[in-house]
PDB file as gemmi writes it, atoms N, CA and C in Angstrom:
CRYST1    1.000    1.000    1.000  90.00  90.00  90.00 P 1                      
ATOM      1  N   ASP A   1     -27.118 -24.929  12.264  1.00  0.00           N  
ATOM      2  CA  ASP A   1     -25.898 -24.217  12.626  1.00  0.00           C  
ATOM      3  C   ASP A   1     -25.962 -22.804  12.042  1.00  0.00           C  
ATOM      4  N   VAL A   2     -25.838 -21.798  12.888  1.00  0.00           N  
ATOM      5  CA  VAL A   2     -25.932 -20.397  12.463  1.00  0.00           C  
ATOM      6  C   VAL A   2     -24.798 -20.025  11.516  1.00  0.00           C  
ATOM      7  N   ALA A   3     -23.592 -20.526  11.751  1.00  0.00           N  
ATOM      8  CA  ALA A   3     -22.444 -20.164  10.925  1.00  0.00           C  
ATOM      9  C   ALA A   3     -22.608 -20.608   9.477  1.00  0.00           C  
ATOM     10  N   ALA A   4     -23.368 -21.640   9.222  1.00  0.00           N  
ATOM     11  CA  ALA A   4     -23.548 -22.139   7.865  1.00  0.00           C  
ATOM     12  C   ALA A   4     -24.772 -21.549   7.182  1.00  0.00           C  
ATOM     13  N   ASN A   5     -25.574 -20.765   7.895  1.00  0.00           N  
ATOM     14  CA  ASN A   5     -26.802 -20.202   7.352  1.00  0.00           C  
ATOM     15  C   ASN A   5     -26.478 -18.921   6.579  1.00  0.00           C  
ATOM     16  N   PRO A   6     -26.687 -18.894   5.242  1.00  0.00           N  
ATOM     17  CA  PRO A   6     -26.349 -17.704   4.448  1.00  0.00           C  
ATOM     18  C   PRO A   6     -27.301 -16.534   4.674  1.00  0.00           C  
ATOM     19  N   ASN A   7     -28.366 -16.713   5.449  1.00  0.00           N  
ATOM     20  CA  ASN A   7     -29.319 -15.638   5.724  1.00  0.00           C  
ATOM     21  C   ASN A   7     -28.994 -14.870   6.999  1.00  0.00           C  
ATOM     22  N   VAL A   8     -27.943 -15.257   7.698  1.00  0.00           N  
ATOM     23  CA  VAL A   8     -27.579 -14.637   8.962  1.00  0.00           C  
ATOM     24  C   VAL A   8     -26.277 -13.861   8.784  1.00  0.00           C  
ATOM     25  N   ASP A   9     -26.244 -12.612   9.289  1.00  0.00           N  
ATOM     26  CA  ASP A   9     -25.006 -11.827   9.252  1.00  0.00           C  
ATOM     27  C   ASP A   9     -23.920 -12.522  10.059  1.00  0.00           C  
ATOM     28  N   GLN A  10     -22.698 -12.469   9.538  1.00  0.00           N  
ATOM     29  CA  GLN A  10     -21.546 -13.055  10.208  1.00  0.00           C  
ATOM     30  C   GLN A  10     -20.768 -11.937  10.896  1.00  0.00           C  
ATOM     31  N   PHE A  11     -19.986 -12.304  11.922  1.00  0.00           N  
ATOM     32  CA  PHE A  11     -19.160 -11.331  12.627  1.00  0.00           C  
ATOM     33  C   PHE A  11     -17.705 -11.784  12.602  1.00  0.00           C  
ATOM     34  N   ALA A  12     -16.811 -10.860  12.341  1.00  0.00           N  
ATOM     35  CA  ALA A  12     -15.367 -11.087  12.427  1.00  0.00           C  
ATOM     36  C   ALA A  12     -14.695  -9.722  12.468  1.00  0.00           C  
ATOM     37  N   LEU A  13     -13.476  -9.681  12.933  1.00  0.00           N  
ATOM     38  CA  LEU A  13     -12.717  -8.429  12.950  1.00  0.00           C  
ATOM     39  C   LEU A  13     -12.107  -8.211  11.568  1.00  0.00           C  
ATOM     40  N   VAL A  14     -12.356  -7.049  10.998  1.00  0.00           N  
ATOM     41  CA  VAL A  14     -11.821  -6.745   9.666  1.00  0.00           C  
ATOM     42  C   VAL A  14     -10.553  -5.911   9.789  1.00  0.00           C  
ATOM     43  N   GLY A  15      -9.713  -5.982   8.761  1.00  0.00           N  
ATOM     44  CA  GLY A  15      -8.531  -5.138   8.682  1.00  0.00           C  
ATOM     45  C   GLY A  15      -7.287  -5.649   9.377  1.00  0.00           C  
ATOM     46  N   LEU A  16      -7.346  -6.832   9.971  1.00  0.00           N  
ATOM     47  CA  LEU A  16      -6.165  -7.369  10.668  1.00  0.00           C  
ATOM     48  C   LEU A  16      -5.295  -8.162   9.704  1.00  0.00           C  
ATOM     49  N   SER A  17      -3.987  -7.894   9.728  1.00  0.00           N  
ATOM     50  CA  SER A  17      -3.067  -8.651   8.875  1.00  0.00           C  
ATOM     51  C   SER A  17      -1.636  -8.466   9.351  1.00  0.00           C  
ATOM     52  N   ASP A  18      -0.754  -9.290   8.828  1.00  0.00           N  
ATOM     53  CA  ASP A  18       0.671  -9.119   9.067  1.00  0.00           C  
ATOM     54  C   ASP A  18       1.193  -8.024   8.149  1.00  0.00           C  
ATOM     55  N   THR A  19       2.185  -7.281   8.623  1.00  0.00           N  
ATOM     56  CA  THR A  19       2.828  -6.247   7.816  1.00  0.00           C  
ATOM     57  C   THR A  19       4.339  -6.326   8.007  1.00  0.00           C  
ATOM     58  N   ALA A  20       5.060  -5.804   7.036  1.00  0.00           N  
ATOM     59  CA  ALA A  20       6.514  -5.712   7.134  1.00  0.00           C  
ATOM     60  C   ALA A  20       6.957  -4.422   6.448  1.00  0.00           C  
ATOM     61  N   ASN A  21       7.915  -3.753   7.046  1.00  0.00           N  
ATOM     62  CA  ASN A  21       8.432  -2.500   6.506  1.00  0.00           C  
ATOM     63  C   ASN A  21       9.945  -2.501   6.629  1.00  0.00           C  
ATOM     64  N   VAL A  22      10.626  -2.120   5.549  1.00  0.00           N  
ATOM     65  CA  VAL A  22      12.082  -2.013   5.545  1.00  0.00           C  
ATOM     66  C   VAL A  22      12.436  -0.663   4.932  1.00  0.00           C  
ATOM     67  N   THR A  23      13.322   0.060   5.598  1.00  0.00           N  
ATOM     68  CA  THR A  23      13.745   1.363   5.085  1.00  0.00           C  
ATOM     69  C   THR A  23      15.258   1.476   5.149  1.00  0.00           C  
ATOM     70  N   LEU A  24      15.861   1.885   4.045  1.00  0.00           N  
ATOM     71  CA  LEU A  24      17.297   2.165   3.988  1.00  0.00           C  
ATOM     72  C   LEU A  24      17.461   3.675   3.853  1.00  0.00           C  
ATOM     73  N   ILE A  25      18.326   4.246   4.672  1.00  0.00           N  
ATOM     74  CA  ILE A  25      18.507   5.701   4.669  1.00  0.00           C  
ATOM     75  C   ILE A  25      20.003   6.017   4.556  1.00  0.00           C  
ATOM     76  N   TYR A  26      20.323   6.990   3.707  1.00  0.00           N  
ATOM     77  CA  TYR A  26      21.696   7.483   3.575  1.00  0.00           C  
ATOM     78  C   TYR A  26      21.644   9.005   3.625  1.00  0.00           C  
ATOM     79  N   GLU A  27      22.533   9.602   4.424  1.00  0.00           N  
ATOM     80  CA  GLU A  27      22.568  11.051   4.497  1.00  0.00           C  
ATOM     81  C   GLU A  27      23.993  11.509   4.796  1.00  0.00           C  
ATOM     82  N   LYS A  28      24.614  12.153   3.796  1.00  0.00           N  
ATOM     83  CA  LYS A  28      25.981  12.643   3.959  1.00  0.00           C  
ATOM     84  C   LYS A  28      26.336  13.573   2.803  1.00  0.00           C  
ATOM     85  N   TYR A  29      27.136  14.580   3.103  1.00  0.00           N  
ATOM     86  CA  TYR A  29      27.635  15.518   2.082  1.00  0.00           C  
ATOM     87  C   TYR A  29      26.515  16.159   1.274  1.00  0.00           C  
ATOM     88  N   GLY A  30      25.398  16.471   1.912  1.00  0.00           N  
ATOM     89  CA  GLY A  30      24.289  17.130   1.222  1.00  0.00           C  
ATOM     90  C   GLY A  30      23.400  16.201   0.426  1.00  0.00           C  
ATOM     91  N   ILE A  31      23.725  14.925   0.415  1.00  0.00           N  
ATOM     92  CA  ILE A  31      22.898  13.942  -0.287  1.00  0.00           C  
ATOM     93  C   ILE A  31      22.037  13.218   0.745  1.00  0.00           C  
ATOM     94  N   SER A  32      20.775  13.114   0.446  1.00  0.00           N  
ATOM     95  CA  SER A  32      19.849  12.397   1.310  1.00  0.00           C  
ATOM     96  C   SER A  32      19.078  11.409   0.442  1.00  0.00           C  
ATOM     97  N   ALA A  33      19.059  10.134   0.853  1.00  0.00           N  
ATOM     98  CA  ALA A  33      18.365   9.103   0.077  1.00  0.00           C  
ATOM     99  C   ALA A  33      17.580   8.205   1.026  1.00  0.00           C  
ATOM    100  N   ARG A  34      16.396   7.833   0.603  1.00  0.00           N  
ATOM    101  CA  ARG A  34      15.574   6.913   1.393  1.00  0.00           C  
ATOM    102  C   ARG A  34      14.891   5.950   0.438  1.00  0.00           C  
ATOM    103  N   LEU A  35      15.042   4.662   0.699  1.00  0.00           N  
ATOM    104  CA  LEU A  35      14.391   3.612  -0.068  1.00  0.00           C  
ATOM    105  C   LEU A  35      13.554   2.811   0.929  1.00  0.00           C  
ATOM    106  N   ALA A  36      12.251   2.722   0.695  1.00  0.00           N  
ATOM    107  CA  ALA A  36      11.358   2.054   1.647  1.00  0.00           C  
ATOM    108  C   ALA A  36      10.475   1.045   0.929  1.00  0.00           C  
ATOM    109  N   TYR A  37      10.322  -0.137   1.551  1.00  0.00           N  
ATOM    110  CA  TYR A  37       9.408  -1.161   1.046  1.00  0.00           C  
ATOM    111  C   TYR A  37       8.410  -1.479   2.149  1.00  0.00           C  
ATOM    112  N   ASN A  38       7.137  -1.435   1.805  1.00  0.00           N  
ATOM    113  CA  ASN A  38       6.056  -1.733   2.744  1.00  0.00           C  
ATOM    114  C   ASN A  38       5.218  -2.865   2.168  1.00  0.00           C  
ATOM    115  N   TRP A  39       4.916  -3.841   2.999  1.00  0.00           N  
ATOM    116  CA  TRP A  39       4.148  -5.014   2.561  1.00  0.00           C  
ATOM    117  C   TRP A  39       3.039  -5.290   3.564  1.00  0.00           C  
ATOM    118  N   ARG A  40       1.899  -5.718   3.059  1.00  0.00           N  
ATOM    119  CA  ARG A  40       0.781  -6.109   3.907  1.00  0.00           C  
ATOM    120  C   ARG A  40       0.198  -7.412   3.372  1.00  0.00           C  
ATOM    121  N   ALA A  41      -0.023  -8.369   4.266  1.00  0.00           N  
ATOM    122  CA  ALA A  41      -0.580  -9.663   3.893  1.00  0.00           C  
ATOM    123  C   ALA A  41      -2.079  -9.540   3.593  1.00  0.00           C  
ATOM    124  N   LYS A  42      -2.635 -10.599   3.047  1.00  0.00           N  
ATOM    125  CA  LYS A  42      -4.079 -10.682   2.790  1.00  0.00           C  
ATOM    126  C   LYS A  42      -4.831 -10.390   4.084  1.00  0.00           C  
ATOM    127  N   PHE A  43      -5.971  -9.672   3.947  1.00  0.00           N  
ATOM    128  CA  PHE A  43      -6.793  -9.418   5.132  1.00  0.00           C  
ATOM    129  C   PHE A  43      -8.271  -9.350   4.766  1.00  0.00           C  
ATOM    130  N   LEU A  44      -9.097  -9.623   5.745  1.00  0.00           N  
ATOM    131  CA  LEU A  44     -10.550  -9.530   5.606  1.00  0.00           C  
ATOM    132  C   LEU A  44     -10.922  -8.056   5.652  1.00  0.00           C  
ATOM    133  N   SER A  45     -11.534  -7.534   4.581  1.00  0.00           N  
ATOM    134  CA  SER A  45     -11.829  -6.104   4.519  1.00  0.00           C  
ATOM    135  C   SER A  45     -13.310  -5.765   4.621  1.00  0.00           C  
ATOM    136  N   GLN A  46     -14.179  -6.743   4.464  1.00  0.00           N  
ATOM    137  CA  GLN A  46     -15.617  -6.467   4.546  1.00  0.00           C  
ATOM    138  C   GLN A  46     -16.356  -7.766   4.859  1.00  0.00           C  
ATOM    139  N   LEU A  47     -17.496  -7.626   5.528  1.00  0.00           N  
ATOM    140  CA  LEU A  47     -18.344  -8.775   5.858  1.00  0.00           C  
ATOM    141  C   LEU A  47     -19.721  -8.605   5.242  1.00  0.00           C  
ATOM    142  N   ASN A  48     -20.405  -9.711   5.049  1.00  0.00           N  
ATOM    143  CA  ASN A  48     -21.822  -9.723   4.690  1.00  0.00           C  
ATOM    144  C   ASN A  48     -22.149  -8.955   3.415  1.00  0.00           C  
ATOM    145  N   ARG A  49     -21.300  -9.110   2.412  1.00  0.00           N  
ATOM    146  CA  ARG A  49     -21.561  -8.473   1.129  1.00  0.00           C  
ATOM    147  C   ARG A  49     -22.647  -9.257   0.400  1.00  0.00           C  
ATOM    148  N   ASP A  50     -23.557  -8.619  -0.180  1.00  0.00           N  
ATOM    149  CA  ASP A  50     -24.673  -9.142  -0.958  1.00  0.00           C  
ATOM    150  C   ASP A  50     -25.621  -9.980  -0.103  1.00  0.00           C  
ATOM    151  N   SER A  51     -26.618 -10.545  -0.720  1.00  0.00           N  
ATOM    152  CA  SER A  51     -27.645 -11.304   0.013  1.00  0.00           C  
ATOM    153  C   SER A  51     -27.127 -12.643   0.526  1.00  0.00           C  
ATOM    154  N   TYR A  52     -25.951 -13.077   0.054  1.00  0.00           N  
ATOM    155  CA  TYR A  52     -25.368 -14.336   0.520  1.00  0.00           C  
ATOM    156  C   TYR A  52     -24.382 -14.120   1.673  1.00  0.00           C  
ATOM    157  N   HIS A  53     -24.252 -12.880   2.130  1.00  0.00           N  
ATOM    158  CA  HIS A  53     -23.394 -12.541   3.273  1.00  0.00           C  
ATOM    159  C   HIS A  53     -21.944 -12.971   3.044  1.00  0.00           C  
ATOM    160  N   ASN A  54     -21.453 -12.735   1.834  1.00  0.00           N  
ATOM    161  CA  ASN A  54     -20.084 -13.126   1.488  1.00  0.00           C  
ATOM    162  C   ASN A  54     -19.042 -12.238   2.155  1.00  0.00           C  
ATOM    163  N   PRO A  55     -17.890 -12.797   2.464  1.00  0.00           N  
ATOM    164  CA  PRO A  55     -16.769 -11.981   2.951  1.00  0.00           C  
ATOM    165  C   PRO A  55     -16.036 -11.355   1.761  1.00  0.00           C  
ATOM    166  N   VAL A  56     -15.286 -10.303   2.034  1.00  0.00           N  
ATOM    167  CA  VAL A  56     -14.429  -9.687   1.027  1.00  0.00           C  
ATOM    168  C   VAL A  56     -13.019  -9.607   1.602  1.00  0.00           C  
ATOM    169  N   TYR A  57     -12.048 -10.129   0.851  1.00  0.00           N  
ATOM    170  CA  TYR A  57     -10.649 -10.111   1.257  1.00  0.00           C  
ATOM    171  C   TYR A  57      -9.875  -9.163   0.355  1.00  0.00           C  
ATOM    172  N   THR A  58      -8.862  -8.524   0.904  1.00  0.00           N  
ATOM    173  CA  THR A  58      -7.937  -7.718   0.116  1.00  0.00           C  
ATOM    174  C   THR A  58      -6.655  -8.525  -0.047  1.00  0.00           C  
ATOM    175  N   ALA A  59      -6.198  -8.639  -1.291  1.00  0.00           N  
ATOM    176  CA  ALA A  59      -5.002  -9.435  -1.618  1.00  0.00           C  
ATOM    177  C   ALA A  59      -3.749  -8.786  -1.029  1.00  0.00           C  
ATOM    178  N   PRO A  60      -2.678  -9.562  -0.854  1.00  0.00           N  
ATOM    179  CA  PRO A  60      -1.410  -8.996  -0.361  1.00  0.00           C  
ATOM    180  C   PRO A  60      -0.950  -7.835  -1.251  1.00  0.00           C  
ATOM    181  N   TYR A  61      -0.268  -6.876  -0.634  1.00  0.00           N  
ATOM    182  CA  TYR A  61       0.124  -5.658  -1.325  1.00  0.00           C  
ATOM    183  C   TYR A  61       1.523  -5.253  -0.878  1.00  0.00           C  
ATOM    184  N   GLY A  62       2.384  -4.922  -1.823  1.00  0.00           N  
ATOM    185  CA  GLY A  62       3.722  -4.428  -1.511  1.00  0.00           C  
ATOM    186  C   GLY A  62       4.031  -3.193  -2.341  1.00  0.00           C  
ATOM    187  N   GLN A  63       4.724  -2.231  -1.741  1.00  0.00           N  
ATOM    188  CA  GLN A  63       5.023  -0.985  -2.445  1.00  0.00           C  
ATOM    189  C   GLN A  63       6.444  -0.541  -2.139  1.00  0.00           C  
ATOM    190  N   LEU A  64       7.158  -0.110  -3.182  1.00  0.00           N  
ATOM    191  CA  LEU A  64       8.527   0.387  -3.060  1.00  0.00           C  
ATOM    192  C   LEU A  64       8.547   1.880  -3.375  1.00  0.00           C  
ATOM    193  N   ASP A  65       9.101   2.673  -2.451  1.00  0.00           N  
ATOM    194  CA  ASP A  65       9.176   4.124  -2.617  1.00  0.00           C  
ATOM    195  C   ASP A  65      10.633   4.581  -2.530  1.00  0.00           C  
ATOM    196  N   LEU A  66      10.953   5.641  -3.262  1.00  0.00           N  
ATOM    197  CA  LEU A  66      12.304   6.194  -3.284  1.00  0.00           C  
ATOM    198  C   LEU A  66      12.228   7.703  -3.142  1.00  0.00           C  
ATOM    199  N   ASN A  67      13.136   8.262  -2.332  1.00  0.00           N  
ATOM    200  CA  ASN A  67      13.222   9.707  -2.184  1.00  0.00           C  
ATOM    201  C   ASN A  67      14.689  10.092  -2.197  1.00  0.00           C  
ATOM    202  N   LEU A  68      15.062  11.007  -3.087  1.00  0.00           N  
ATOM    203  CA  LEU A  68      16.435  11.507  -3.200  1.00  0.00           C  
ATOM    204  C   LEU A  68      16.421  13.024  -3.117  1.00  0.00           C  
ATOM    205  N   SER A  69      17.369  13.600  -2.413  1.00  0.00           N  
ATOM    206  CA  SER A  69      17.510  15.059  -2.429  1.00  0.00           C  
ATOM    207  C   SER A  69      18.986  15.425  -2.352  1.00  0.00           C  
ATOM    208  N   TYR A  70      19.287  16.589  -2.889  1.00  0.00           N  
ATOM    209  CA  TYR A  70      20.674  17.065  -2.907  1.00  0.00           C  
ATOM    210  C   TYR A  70      20.685  18.551  -2.597  1.00  0.00           C  
ATOM    211  N   ASP A  71      21.522  18.916  -1.619  1.00  0.00           N  
ATOM    212  CA  ASP A  71      21.690  20.327  -1.267  1.00  0.00           C  
ATOM    213  C   ASP A  71      22.745  20.927  -2.184  1.00  0.00           C  
ATOM    214  N   ILE A  72      22.310  21.707  -3.156  1.00  0.00           N  
ATOM    215  CA  ILE A  72      23.250  22.352  -4.090  1.00  0.00           C  
ATOM    216  C   ILE A  72      24.099  23.366  -3.345  1.00  0.00           C  
ATOM    217  N   THR A  73      23.443  24.182  -2.540  1.00  0.00           N  
ATOM    218  CA  THR A  73      24.115  25.107  -1.616  1.00  0.00           C  
ATOM    219  C   THR A  73      23.404  24.973  -0.275  1.00  0.00           C  
ATOM    220  N   LYS A  74      23.830  25.778   0.717  1.00  0.00           N  
ATOM    221  CA  LYS A  74      23.148  25.691   2.011  1.00  0.00           C  
ATOM    222  C   LYS A  74      21.719  26.242   1.934  1.00  0.00           C  
ATOM    223  N   ASN A  75      21.374  26.952   0.857  1.00  0.00           N  
ATOM    224  CA  ASN A  75      20.037  27.534   0.708  1.00  0.00           C  
ATOM    225  C   ASN A  75      19.189  26.879  -0.385  1.00  0.00           C  
ATOM    226  N   ILE A  76      19.803  26.127  -1.270  1.00  0.00           N  
ATOM    227  CA  ILE A  76      19.068  25.558  -2.413  1.00  0.00           C  
ATOM    228  C   ILE A  76      19.215  24.037  -2.422  1.00  0.00           C  
ATOM    229  N   ALA A  77      18.079  23.353  -2.565  1.00  0.00           N  
ATOM    230  CA  ALA A  77      18.082  21.890  -2.642  1.00  0.00           C  
ATOM    231  C   ALA A  77      17.118  21.445  -3.736  1.00  0.00           C  
ATOM    232  N   VAL A  78      17.432  20.325  -4.361  1.00  0.00           N  
ATOM    233  CA  VAL A  78      16.548  19.718  -5.352  1.00  0.00           C  
ATOM    234  C   VAL A  78      16.198  18.305  -4.870  1.00  0.00           C  
ATOM    235  N   SER A  79      15.039  17.827  -5.306  1.00  0.00           N  
ATOM    236  CA  SER A  79      14.615  16.502  -4.847  1.00  0.00           C  
ATOM    237  C   SER A  79      13.879  15.741  -5.939  1.00  0.00           C  
ATOM    238  N   PHE A  80      13.877  14.427  -5.771  1.00  0.00           N  
ATOM    239  CA  PHE A  80      13.161  13.516  -6.655  1.00  0.00           C  
ATOM    240  C   PHE A  80      12.482  12.479  -5.775  1.00  0.00           C  
ATOM    241  N   GLU A  81      11.228  12.172  -6.071  1.00  0.00           N  
ATOM    242  CA  GLU A  81      10.499  11.159  -5.317  1.00  0.00           C  
ATOM    243  C   GLU A  81       9.766  10.229  -6.273  1.00  0.00           C  
ATOM    244  N   GLY A  82       9.887   8.946  -6.031  1.00  0.00           N  
ATOM    245  CA  GLY A  82       9.161   7.932  -6.795  1.00  0.00           C  
ATOM    246  C   GLY A  82       8.304   7.128  -5.832  1.00  0.00           C  
ATOM    247  N   ILE A  83       7.008   7.096  -6.058  1.00  0.00           N  
ATOM    248  CA  ILE A  83       6.062   6.406  -5.192  1.00  0.00           C  
ATOM    249  C   ILE A  83       5.483   5.211  -5.942  1.00  0.00           C  
ATOM    250  N   ASN A  84       5.417   4.062  -5.291  1.00  0.00           N  
ATOM    251  CA  ASN A  84       4.901   2.815  -5.857  1.00  0.00           C  
ATOM    252  C   ASN A  84       5.667   2.432  -7.129  1.00  0.00           C  
ATOM    253  N   LEU A  85       6.974   2.360  -7.015  1.00  0.00           N  
ATOM    254  CA  LEU A  85       7.822   2.029  -8.165  1.00  0.00           C  
ATOM    255  C   LEU A  85       7.520   0.644  -8.739  1.00  0.00           C  
ATOM    256  N   THR A  86       6.991  -0.256  -7.932  1.00  0.00           N  
ATOM    257  CA  THR A  86       6.643  -1.600  -8.402  1.00  0.00           C  
ATOM    258  C   THR A  86       5.286  -1.639  -9.093  1.00  0.00           C  
ATOM    259  N   GLU A  87       4.587  -0.509  -9.121  1.00  0.00           N  
ATOM    260  CA  GLU A  87       3.270  -0.358  -9.759  1.00  0.00           C  
ATOM    261  C   GLU A  87       2.282  -1.429  -9.296  1.00  0.00           C  
ATOM    262  N   GLU A  88       2.278  -1.664  -7.988  1.00  0.00           N  
ATOM    263  CA  GLU A  88       1.382  -2.648  -7.374  1.00  0.00           C  
ATOM    264  C   GLU A  88      -0.042  -2.107  -7.368  1.00  0.00           C  
ATOM    265  N   GLY A  89      -0.988  -2.962  -7.744  1.00  0.00           N  
ATOM    266  CA  GLY A  89      -2.393  -2.597  -7.735  1.00  0.00           C  
ATOM    267  C   GLY A  89      -3.106  -3.140  -6.513  1.00  0.00           C  
ATOM    268  N   VAL A  90      -4.391  -2.827  -6.414  1.00  0.00           N  
ATOM    269  CA  VAL A  90      -5.220  -3.305  -5.305  1.00  0.00           C  
ATOM    270  C   VAL A  90      -6.273  -4.251  -5.859  1.00  0.00           C  
ATOM    271  N   ARG A  91      -6.468  -5.385  -5.176  1.00  0.00           N  
ATOM    272  CA  ARG A  91      -7.472  -6.359  -5.615  1.00  0.00           C  
ATOM    273  C   ARG A  91      -8.205  -6.911  -4.408  1.00  0.00           C  
ATOM    274  N   THR A  92      -9.532  -6.937  -4.511  1.00  0.00           N  
ATOM    275  CA  THR A  92     -10.344  -7.589  -3.482  1.00  0.00           C  
ATOM    276  C   THR A  92     -11.079  -8.750  -4.123  1.00  0.00           C  
ATOM    277  N   TYR A  93     -11.387  -9.757  -3.301  1.00  0.00           N  
ATOM    278  CA  TYR A  93     -12.050 -10.948  -3.819  1.00  0.00           C  
ATOM    279  C   TYR A  93     -12.918 -11.578  -2.738  1.00  0.00           C  
ATOM    280  N   GLY A  94     -13.752 -12.526  -3.159  1.00  0.00           N  
ATOM    281  CA  GLY A  94     -14.678 -13.203  -2.260  1.00  0.00           C  
ATOM    282  C   GLY A  94     -14.070 -14.427  -1.607  1.00  0.00           C  
ATOM    283  N   ARG A  95     -14.868 -15.453  -1.452  1.00  0.00           N  
ATOM    284  CA  ARG A  95     -14.436 -16.665  -0.746  1.00  0.00           C  
ATOM    285  C   ARG A  95     -13.235 -17.346  -1.404  1.00  0.00           C  
ATOM    286  N   ASP A  96     -13.055 -17.172  -2.700  1.00  0.00           N  
ATOM    287  CA  ASP A  96     -11.956 -17.787  -3.435  1.00  0.00           C  
ATOM    288  C   ASP A  96     -11.202 -16.680  -4.178  1.00  0.00           C  
ATOM    289  N   PRO A  97      -9.867 -16.752  -4.256  1.00  0.00           N  
ATOM    290  CA  PRO A  97      -9.112 -15.707  -4.966  1.00  0.00           C  
ATOM    291  C   PRO A  97      -9.538 -15.494  -6.421  1.00  0.00           C  
ATOM    292  N   SER A  98     -10.170 -16.490  -7.042  1.00  0.00           N  
ATOM    293  CA  SER A  98     -10.622 -16.309  -8.422  1.00  0.00           C  
ATOM    294  C   SER A  98     -11.919 -15.505  -8.509  1.00  0.00           C  
ATOM    295  N   ASN A  99     -12.560 -15.236  -7.374  1.00  0.00           N  
ATOM    296  CA  ASN A  99     -13.819 -14.485  -7.314  1.00  0.00           C  
ATOM    297  C   ASN A  99     -13.518 -13.003  -7.057  1.00  0.00           C  
ATOM    298  N   THR A 100     -13.000 -12.313  -8.074  1.00  0.00           N  
ATOM    299  CA  THR A 100     -12.585 -10.920  -7.931  1.00  0.00           C  
ATOM    300  C   THR A 100     -13.783  -9.986  -7.818  1.00  0.00           C  
ATOM    301  N   TRP A 101     -13.772  -9.129  -6.788  1.00  0.00           N  
ATOM    302  CA  TRP A 101     -14.808  -8.107  -6.610  1.00  0.00           C  
ATOM    303  C   TRP A 101     -14.350  -6.776  -7.201  1.00  0.00           C  
ATOM    304  N   TYR A 102     -13.086  -6.425  -6.968  1.00  0.00           N  
ATOM    305  CA  TYR A 102     -12.583  -5.106  -7.351  1.00  0.00           C  
ATOM    306  C   TYR A 102     -11.119  -5.234  -7.746  1.00  0.00           C  
ATOM    307  N   LEU A 103     -10.734  -4.510  -8.797  1.00  0.00           N  
ATOM    308  CA  LEU A 103      -9.344  -4.534  -9.252  1.00  0.00           C  
ATOM    309  C   LEU A 103      -8.974  -3.130  -9.725  1.00  0.00           C  
ATOM    310  N   ALA A 104      -7.903  -2.596  -9.170  1.00  0.00           N  
ATOM    311  CA  ALA A 104      -7.419  -1.276  -9.580  1.00  0.00           C  
ATOM    312  C   ALA A 104      -5.950  -1.387  -9.931  1.00  0.00           C  
ATOM    313  N   GLU A 105      -5.604  -0.952 -11.121  1.00  0.00           N  
ATOM    314  CA  GLU A 105      -4.202  -0.958 -11.540  1.00  0.00           C  
ATOM    315  C   GLU A 105      -3.423   0.058 -10.719  1.00  0.00           C  
ATOM    316  N   GLY A 106      -2.222  -0.317 -10.351  1.00  0.00           N  
ATOM    317  CA  GLY A 106      -1.354   0.629  -9.659  1.00  0.00           C  
ATOM    318  C   GLY A 106      -0.424   1.269 -10.661  1.00  0.00           C  
ATOM    319  N   SER A 107      -0.052   2.479 -10.404  1.00  0.00           N  
ATOM    320  CA  SER A 107       0.909   3.136 -11.281  1.00  0.00           C  
ATOM    321  C   SER A 107       1.896   3.915 -10.425  1.00  0.00           C  
ATOM    322  N   ALA A 108       3.091   4.021 -10.926  1.00  0.00           N  
ATOM    323  CA  ALA A 108       4.120   4.786 -10.222  1.00  0.00           C  
ATOM    324  C   ALA A 108       3.846   6.277 -10.394  1.00  0.00           C  
ATOM    325  N   ARG A 109       4.200   7.032  -9.370  1.00  0.00           N  
ATOM    326  CA  ARG A 109       4.086   8.491  -9.433  1.00  0.00           C  
ATOM    327  C   ARG A 109       5.458   9.076  -9.164  1.00  0.00           C  
ATOM    328  N   TYR A 110       5.797  10.104  -9.909  1.00  0.00           N  
ATOM    329  CA  TYR A 110       7.103  10.732  -9.785  1.00  0.00           C  
ATOM    330  C   TYR A 110       6.934  12.220  -9.504  1.00  0.00           C  
ATOM    331  N   LEU A 111       7.732  12.735  -8.586  1.00  0.00           N  
ATOM    332  CA  LEU A 111       7.685  14.150  -8.265  1.00  0.00           C  
ATOM    333  C   LEU A 111       9.104  14.715  -8.269  1.00  0.00           C  
ATOM    334  N   VAL A 112       9.261  15.889  -8.814  1.00  0.00           N  
ATOM    335  CA  VAL A 112      10.529  16.583  -8.829  1.00  0.00           C  
ATOM    336  C   VAL A 112      10.303  17.935  -8.148  1.00  0.00           C  
ATOM    337  N   GLY A 113      11.226  18.324  -7.282  1.00  0.00           N  
ATOM    338  CA  GLY A 113      11.022  19.578  -6.565  1.00  0.00           C  
ATOM    339  C   GLY A 113      12.308  20.326  -6.323  1.00  0.00           C  
ATOM    340  N   ALA A 114      12.150  21.564  -5.919  1.00  0.00           N  
ATOM    341  CA  ALA A 114      13.269  22.412  -5.549  1.00  0.00           C  
ATOM    342  C   ALA A 114      12.855  23.220  -4.330  1.00  0.00           C  
ATOM    343  N   ARG A 115      13.845  23.534  -3.482  1.00  0.00           N  
ATOM    344  CA  ARG A 115      13.562  24.262  -2.247  1.00  0.00           C  
ATOM    345  C   ARG A 115      14.600  25.369  -2.075  1.00  0.00           C  
ATOM    346  N   PHE A 116      14.109  26.522  -1.651  1.00  0.00           N  
ATOM    347  CA  PHE A 116      15.000  27.644  -1.366  1.00  0.00           C  
ATOM    348  C   PHE A 116      14.742  28.095   0.054  1.00  0.00           C  
ATOM    349  N   LYS A 117      15.807  28.202   0.883  1.00  0.00           N  
ATOM    350  CA  LYS A 117      15.689  28.679   2.258  1.00  0.00           C  
ATOM    351  C   LYS A 117      16.239  30.093   2.332  1.00  0.00           C  
ATOM    352  N   PHE A 118      15.522  30.969   3.050  1.00  0.00           N  
ATOM    353  CA  PHE A 118      15.965  32.354   3.229  1.00  0.00           C  
ATOM    354  C   PHE A 118      16.956  32.443   4.350  1.00  0.00           C  
TER     355      PHE A 118                                                      
END                                                                             
């Protein structure tokens, strides 16, 4: 059986998974707010890794982002943005979830800004 032979390259479509996205938006009186959550299920990310032709899966991933802005005047606005507030990391693994190939810690990023319109 070819599928069971570790010396033969395997074929499958990579990168396919379920996703979900939810966004809450508020905008009134010069205040603008957006809260977004994005989630992606486990997916096959690579085929035929190493001489044993192992698959590589990417673990489920969810991220929460926040964006706030306030118009101080009609020409001046300030903003705050928080990216990956849940500090979700990325992990890939082989045939079993305990067989970790790659692990990267996630960290939140924060940005503060100001805008002036002429």
